[in-house]
C-alpha positions as CSV (number, residue, x, y, z in Angstrom):
1,M,72.2,65.9,104.0
2,P,72.5,69.5,102.7
3,E,71.5,72.2,105.1
4,N,69.3,74.1,102.6
5,N,67.4,72.5,99.8
6,A,65.1,75.3,98.5
7,R,66.3,77.3,95.5
8,F,67.8,80.6,96.7
9,S,65.4,83.5,96.1
10,G,65.3,87.2,97.0
11,R,66.8,90.4,95.6
12,P,69.8,90.1,93.4
13,V,73.1,90.5,95.3
14,Y,76.2,91.9,93.6
15,I,79.9,91.9,94.4
16,V,81.2,95.3,93.4
17,D,84.8,95.2,94.5
18,G,87.2,93.4,96.7
19,A,90.8,93.2,97.9
20,R,93.1,90.8,99.7
21,T,96.5,90.9,101.2
22,P,99.4,88.7,100.0
23,Q,99.4,85.5,101.9
24,L,102.5,85.3,104.1
25,K,103.9,81.9,105.1
26,A,104.3,81.2,108.8
27,K,108.0,80.8,109.6
28,G,108.0,79.5,113.1
29,A,107.6,82.8,115.0
30,P,104.6,85.1,115.3
31,G,104.0,87.0,112.1
32,L,104.4,90.8,111.8
33,F,100.7,91.4,111.4
34,S,97.7,90.5,113.6
35,A,94.5,89.4,112.1
36,S,92.9,92.8,112.5
37,D,96.1,94.4,110.9
38,L,95.7,92.2,107.9
39,A,92.0,93.0,107.5
40,M,92.9,96.7,107.7
41,A,95.5,96.3,105.1
42,A,92.9,94.8,102.7
43,G,90.1,97.1,103.7
44,R,91.7,100.5,103.8
45,P,92.7,100.7,100.0
46,L,89.4,99.0,99.1
47,L,87.3,101.7,100.9
48,L,89.5,104.6,99.7
49,R,88.6,103.9,96.1
50,Q,84.8,103.8,96.7
51,P,82.5,106.7,95.9
52,F,80.7,106.3,99.3
53,E,81.8,106.9,102.8
54,P,82.5,103.9,105.1
55,S,79.5,104.9,107.2
56,A,77.3,104.0,104.3
57,F,77.6,100.3,105.1
58,D,74.7,98.6,106.8
59,E,76.9,96.1,108.5
60,V,80.4,94.5,108.5
61,I,80.8,90.7,108.7
62,L,84.1,89.0,109.1
63,G,85.2,85.4,109.4
64,C,88.0,84.5,111.8
65,V,88.9,81.3,113.5
66,M,91.6,82.4,115.9
67,P,91.4,86.1,116.7
68,G,94.0,87.4,119.2
69,P,93.1,88.1,122.8
70,D,92.8,91.8,121.9
71,E,90.5,91.1,118.9
72,A,87.3,89.9,120.5
73,N,84.5,90.4,117.9
74,I,87.2,91.3,115.4
75,A,84.7,92.5,112.8
76,R,83.6,95.3,115.1
77,L,87.3,96.3,115.8
78,V,88.0,96.4,112.1
79,A,84.9,98.3,111.3
80,L,85.7,101.0,113.8
81,R,89.3,101.2,112.7
82,L,88.2,101.6,109.1
83,G,86.0,104.5,110.0
84,C,82.6,102.9,109.5
85,G,81.4,104.7,112.6
86,Q,79.8,103.7,115.9
87,R,76.3,103.2,114.4
88,I,77.3,100.5,112.0
89,P,76.9,97.0,113.5
90,A,79.6,94.4,113.0
91,W,79.8,90.7,113.8
92,T,82.2,87.8,113.5
93,V,81.4,84.4,112.2
94,Q,83.3,81.1,112.6
95,R,82.8,78.0,110.4
96,N,86.4,76.7,110.5
97,C,88.0,76.8,107.1
98,A,84.9,78.4,105.5
99,S,84.6,81.3,107.9
100,G,85.2,83.9,105.1
101,M,82.6,82.2,102.9
102,Q,80.2,82.1,105.8
103,A,80.6,85.9,106.1
104,L,79.7,86.3,102.5
105,D,76.7,84.0,102.8
106,A,75.4,86.0,105.8
107,A,75.8,89.2,103.8
108,L,74.1,87.5,100.8
109,H,71.0,86.7,102.7
110,D,70.7,90.0,104.5
111,I,70.8,91.9,101.2
112,A,68.5,89.4,99.4
113,D,66.0,89.6,102.3
114,G,66.0,93.5,102.1
115,R,67.7,94.0,105.5
116,A,70.8,95.6,104.1
117,D,71.9,97.3,100.8
118,L,75.7,97.6,101.3
119,V,77.8,95.1,103.3
120,L,81.5,94.7,103.9
121,A,82.3,91.0,104.3
122,G,85.2,88.6,104.2
123,G,87.7,87.0,106.4
124,T,91.1,87.3,108.1
125,E,93.5,85.0,109.9
126,S,97.0,85.3,111.4
127,M,97.8,81.6,111.8
128,S,101.3,82.4,112.8
129,R,99.9,84.0,115.9
130,A,97.8,81.0,117.0
131,P,97.9,80.8,120.8
132,V,100.3,78.7,122.8
133,L,98.4,77.6,125.9
134,F,99.0,76.2,129.4
135,S,97.9,72.6,130.0
136,E,94.9,72.0,132.3
137,A,97.2,70.7,135.0
138,M,99.2,74.0,134.9
139,V,96.0,76.1,135.0
140,A,94.8,74.1,138.0
141,W,98.2,74.7,139.7
142,L,98.0,78.4,139.0
143,A,94.6,78.5,140.6
144,Q,96.1,76.9,143.7
145,W,99.0,79.4,143.7
146,S,96.6,82.3,143.4
147,A,94.5,81.0,146.2
148,A,97.5,80.7,148.6
149,R,97.3,83.5,151.2
150,D,100.5,83.0,153.1
151,M,104.0,81.8,152.7
152,G,103.2,78.3,154.0
153,A,100.4,77.8,151.5
154,R,102.6,79.1,148.7
155,M,105.4,76.7,149.6
156,K,102.9,73.8,149.7
157,A,101.6,74.7,146.3
158,L,105.2,75.1,145.0
159,R,106.0,71.6,146.0
160,K,103.2,70.4,143.7
161,L,104.6,72.1,140.6
162,R,106.0,69.6,138.1
163,L,108.1,70.2,135.1
164,A,105.5,68.4,133.0
165,H,103.0,71.2,133.9
166,L,105.1,73.6,131.8
167,A,104.7,71.7,128.6
168,P,102.9,74.0,126.1
169,V,99.7,73.2,124.3
170,I,100.0,74.3,120.7
171,G,96.6,75.8,119.8
172,L,97.0,75.4,116.1
173,L,97.7,71.7,116.3
174,R,94.7,71.2,118.7
175,G,92.5,73.3,116.5
176,L,93.4,71.2,113.4
177,T,92.4,68.0,115.2
178,D,88.8,66.7,115.2
179,P,87.9,65.9,118.9
180,L,85.2,63.4,117.9
181,V,87.1,61.2,115.6
182,G,90.5,61.9,117.1
183,L,92.1,62.6,113.7
184,N,94.0,65.7,112.6
185,M,93.2,67.1,109.1
186,G,96.2,65.4,107.5
187,Q,95.0,62.0,108.8
188,T,91.6,62.6,107.2
189,A,93.4,63.4,104.0
190,E,95.2,60.0,104.2
191,N,91.7,58.4,104.5
192,L,90.8,59.9,101.2
193,A,93.9,58.6,99.5
194,Y,93.1,55.1,100.6
195,R,89.4,55.4,99.7
196,F,89.9,56.6,96.1
197,N,93.3,54.9,95.5
198,I,95.1,58.2,94.9
199,T,98.9,57.8,94.6
200,R,101.7,59.9,96.0
201,E,102.8,60.7,92.4
202,Q,99.3,62.1,91.6
203,M,99.4,64.2,94.8
204,D,102.9,65.6,94.0
205,A,102.0,66.3,90.4
206,F,99.0,68.3,91.6
207,A,101.2,70.2,94.1
208,M,103.8,71.0,91.4
209,A,101.1,72.3,89.1
210,S,99.8,74.5,91.8
211,H,103.2,76.2,92.2
212,Q,103.6,76.5,88.4
213,R,100.2,78.1,88.0
214,L,100.8,80.6,90.8
215,A,104.2,81.5,89.3
216,A,102.6,82.1,85.9
217,A,99.8,84.2,87.6
218,Q,102.4,86.4,89.3
219,D,104.6,86.8,86.2
220,Q,101.6,87.7,84.1
221,G,100.1,90.1,86.6
222,R,96.8,88.3,87.0
223,L,96.6,88.6,90.8
224,N,95.5,92.3,90.8
225,E,93.2,91.9,93.7
226,I,96.3,91.9,96.0
227,E,97.0,95.1,98.1
228,A,100.6,95.3,99.4
229,L,101.4,95.0,103.1
230,Y,103.9,97.4,104.8
231,D,105.5,96.8,108.1
232,S,106.7,99.4,110.7
233,K,110.2,99.4,109.1
234,G,108.9,100.3,105.6
235,N,109.4,96.8,104.2
236,V,106.9,95.9,101.5
237,Y,105.1,92.5,101.1
238,A,103.4,92.4,97.7
239,V,103.2,88.7,96.7
240,D,102.2,85.4,98.1
241,D,105.6,84.3,99.5
242,G,104.9,80.6,99.8
243,L,105.6,80.1,96.1
244,R,108.4,77.6,95.4
245,R,109.4,78.2,91.8
246,D,112.0,75.4,92.0
247,T,109.3,72.8,92.8
248,E,109.8,69.6,90.8
249,M,108.7,66.0,91.1
250,A,112.1,64.7,92.2
251,R,112.2,67.2,95.2
252,L,108.7,66.5,96.2
253,A,109.3,62.7,96.1
254,K,112.1,63.1,98.7
255,L,109.8,64.6,101.4
256,K,108.7,62.3,104.1
257,P,105.0,61.7,105.1
258,V,103.9,64.0,108.0
259,F,100.7,62.5,109.4
260,D,101.3,58.8,108.9
261,K,105.1,58.5,109.0
262,K,105.1,54.7,108.3
263,F,102.5,54.3,105.6
264,G,101.3,57.8,104.7
265,L,101.4,59.7,101.4
266,V,100.6,63.3,102.6
267,T,103.7,65.5,102.9
268,A,104.4,69.1,103.6
269,G,104.9,69.5,99.9
270,N,101.5,68.4,98.8
271,S,99.6,70.1,101.7
272,A,98.4,73.7,102.2
273,Q,100.9,76.0,103.8
274,V,100.2,77.7,107.2
275,T,99.8,81.3,106.3
276,D,98.5,84.8,107.3
277,G,96.2,86.7,105.1
278,A,92.9,88.6,104.7
279,A,90.3,89.1,102.0
280,L,87.4,91.6,102.0
281,L,84.6,92.1,99.5
282,I,81.8,94.7,99.1
283,L,78.4,93.2,98.5
284,A,75.5,95.5,97.3
285,S,71.9,95.4,96.3
286,G,70.8,96.6,92.9
287,E,69.5,99.8,94.6
288,A,73.0,100.5,96.1
289,V,74.7,99.8,92.7
290,K,72.4,102.4,91.1
291,R,72.7,104.9,93.9
292,Y,76.4,105.0,94.0
293,Q,77.0,104.1,90.3
294,L,79.1,101.1,91.4
295,P,80.9,98.8,89.0
296,V,80.0,95.1,89.3
297,L,82.4,92.2,89.4
298,G,79.6,89.7,89.4
299,R,76.5,88.4,91.1
300,L,76.4,86.0,94.0
301,V,73.7,83.6,92.7
302,D,73.5,80.8,95.2
303,S,75.2,79.1,98.1
304,Q,75.1,75.7,99.7
305,W,76.4,74.0,102.9
306,A,76.7,70.3,103.5
307,G,77.8,67.8,106.2
308,V,80.0,64.7,105.7
309,D,81.8,62.2,107.9
310,P,84.4,64.2,109.9
311,A,86.9,61.4,109.3
312,Q,86.6,62.2,105.5
313,M,86.0,65.9,105.8
314,G,87.8,66.7,102.6
315,L,84.9,65.4,100.5
316,G,82.7,68.3,101.7
317,P,83.0,70.3,98.4
318,A,81.5,67.4,96.4
319,N,78.5,67.3,98.7
320,A,78.1,71.1,98.6
321,M,78.7,71.7,94.9
322,A,76.3,68.9,93.6
323,P,73.1,70.5,95.0
324,L,74.2,73.9,93.5
325,L,74.4,72.2,90.1
326,K,71.1,70.4,90.5
327,R,69.2,73.4,91.8
328,G,70.4,75.6,88.9
329,G,69.8,72.9,86.3
330,Y,73.5,72.9,85.4
331,R,75.9,70.2,84.2
332,V,79.6,70.3,85.1
333,D,80.4,71.6,81.6
334,D,78.1,74.6,82.2
335,I,80.5,75.9,84.8
336,D,83.3,77.9,83.1
337,Y,85.8,77.9,86.1
338,W,86.1,76.3,89.5
339,E,88.0,77.2,92.7
340,I,88.3,74.3,95.1
341,N,90.4,75.3,98.1
342,E,93.6,73.2,98.2
343,A,93.7,72.1,101.8
344,F,95.6,69.0,100.6
345,A,96.4,68.0,97.0
346,V,94.8,64.6,97.7
347,Q,91.6,66.3,99.1
348,V,91.0,68.1,95.8
349,L,91.7,65.0,93.8
350,A,89.3,63.0,96.0
351,V,86.6,65.5,95.4
352,L,87.1,65.2,91.6
353,A,87.1,61.4,91.9
354,A,83.9,61.4,94.0
355,L,82.0,63.6,91.5
356,K,82.7,61.2,88.6
357,D,82.1,58.0,90.7
358,E,78.6,56.7,90.1
359,K,78.4,54.8,93.4
360,Y,79.4,57.8,95.5
361,C,77.0,60.1,93.7
362,R,74.2,57.6,94.0
363,E,74.7,56.7,97.7
364,E,76.1,60.0,99.1
365,L,74.5,62.7,96.8
366,G,71.2,61.1,95.8
367,W,72.0,61.4,92.1
368,D,70.9,58.7,89.5
369,S,74.3,58.9,87.8
370,A,77.7,60.5,88.3
371,V,77.7,64.3,88.6
372,G,80.5,64.6,86.0
373,E,84.2,65.2,85.5
374,I,85.7,68.6,86.2
375,D,88.4,69.6,83.7
376,Q,91.5,70.4,85.7
377,A,92.4,73.0,83.1
378,R,89.5,75.0,84.4
379,L,90.2,74.4,88.1
380,N,92.4,76.6,90.3
381,V,93.9,78.1,87.2
382,D,96.2,80.5,89.2
383,G,97.2,78.1,92.0
384,G,95.8,77.5,95.4
385,G,96.4,76.6,99.0
386,V,99.3,74.2,98.3
387,S,101.3,77.1,96.6
388,M,99.9,80.2,98.3
389,G,98.6,78.9,101.7
390,H,95.4,78.6,103.5
391,P,94.7,81.2,106.2
392,V,91.6,79.5,107.4
393,G,89.4,82.5,108.2
394,A,90.1,84.2,104.9
395,S,90.3,81.4,102.3
396,G,86.6,81.2,101.6
397,A,86.4,84.9,100.8
398,R,89.7,84.8,98.8
399,I,88.5,82.0,96.4
400,V,85.2,83.8,95.7
401,L,87.0,87.1,95.0
402,H,89.7,85.4,92.8
403,L,87.1,83.4,90.9
404,L,85.3,86.6,89.9
405,H,88.7,88.0,88.6
406,V,89.3,84.8,86.6
407,L,85.9,85.1,85.0
408,R,86.5,88.7,84.0
409,Q,90.1,88.1,82.8
410,R,88.9,85.2,80.6
411,N,85.6,86.7,79.5
412,A,83.7,83.8,81.1
413,R,80.3,83.9,82.8
414,R,79.8,81.3,85.5
415,G,81.9,79.8,88.3
416,I,81.7,77.8,91.5
417,A,84.0,78.2,94.6
418,S,84.1,75.6,97.3
419,L,86.0,74.5,100.4
420,C,86.2,71.5,102.7
421,I,85.6,72.3,106.4
422,G,87.2,70.8,109.4
423,G,84.6,68.9,111.4
424,G,83.1,67.3,108.3
425,Q,81.4,70.0,106.2
426,G,81.6,71.6,102.8
427,G,80.6,75.0,101.4
428,A,80.1,76.3,97.9
429,M,79.0,79.4,96.1
430,L,77.8,80.0,92.6
431,V,78.8,83.3,91.0
432,E,78.0,84.8,87.6
433,R,79.0,87.9,85.6
434,E,77.5,89.5,82.5
435,T,79.5,88.9,79.4
C-alpha cells in the first residue's frame, strides 16, 4: 500500500533553479570525479548565479547510495565546500535509486511545514567508484593476522591464508542484488517481460528511441540544465557521453542477454548505463521567492511513495503515480509530460502496460478501472537512463529538474516524474508551472 494517503498540504513549495553535471559512462576504471566533486561541479555555478549568499540556506539535503570512504555524510561535506558555513545543517538520505527524489521530498515537507524557507537538495553518485571489498573470509584472516603477536603466531596465520580469500567482492554487483529474493535488478526486469509479454523487439525499439531523443535534445540545445565538468588537466566534459548515435535495431538485436543468458531478453543495449553524475535544485517558500526576487521554474505540488514485490520492483512507478492522479483528481491526459526513469526499457514498458491493464489496476492499485494509457510522445521526450545513464543517487533529482525544463520549453503546465526503486518501491512527484 502507498506510504501516504492524505492529500499533501502546507505552504506552497517552489523550485527556483537547478543544475546538473553531464552523466559520464563508467568505463571499467574509477572515474575522474568523486561523488562530492560531482555535487560541487553542479552546485558551484548554481549558487554563483543566485542573488543570496550560500549561508542563506536553512539546510542542505543530498541523496547518495555509495559515498566514498572520505565522504561520510556527503551532504555536510558538500555544504561546507560550497561555502554554506558551519551553522547550516546538512544531511544525507538513501532510498536506493530514488535517493535524489527523497532529498527533494524531505525539503518539500520542511518548507511546507514552515521549518525552512530555502533548501539546497538533490543527489550525487560516482558509480564508477563503487567499492571493491574483501570477502568475509579474508576479513576474518586479517583479524587473525592482526592479533598475532610473535613470529610463530604469524606463521601459523599465514599457513591458513588461501588464494580464494583474495577474490574481490564487487560492491556494485552486490548492491544491485536484492538479498531477500536473491535476484539482481536485471532479473527482476526479466520477470516483468514475462508477466506483460513484452518482446525483445519492443525493448530494443524503446532503447533506440531513447538514444534518438537524447541526440535530438543535444543537437537542439534543450539540455541547458547541464554545467560542464573540468578535470585537473583542463579537459572539458559537457555532454552525456553514453549516447550512441549509431544505435539501430540490427545492432541491438545482436547483443546477448546479460541476466538470463539462456532465455533472457534484457541486454546491455536496452538497460540503463552505469554512470557518474549529480543534480542539485534550490527549493524555496513563497516568502523566500519574494525576499530574494527569485525566478520560479515551477511548484512541487505533491509526492508519493509506494511498495511493491521486490521481485518485480520495476512496477513501482505505476503504484506511486496512480495515487498522485487520484488525489489530484487528474486523468492521464491531464498530465502534459512524464519522466519515468529508464532503469530498463522493459521496466518502463511494463509500467505503461500495468497502468492500462484493468486487472492490475483493480487488484494492485484499488481502482475500479484502468488508470489509462500514457502517450509515449509525451514520455521521456529527451531520452533517459538507457541513453544517458542512471547514477542512482542523482537520477531522482535529475528527472524532476529536467521535467520542469521540458514544461517550460514546451509551454506546458503539469508533469509527473517517477522511478522504480531497488528493494521493491516506487516514488513519484507532481510538478506544475504557471503558463
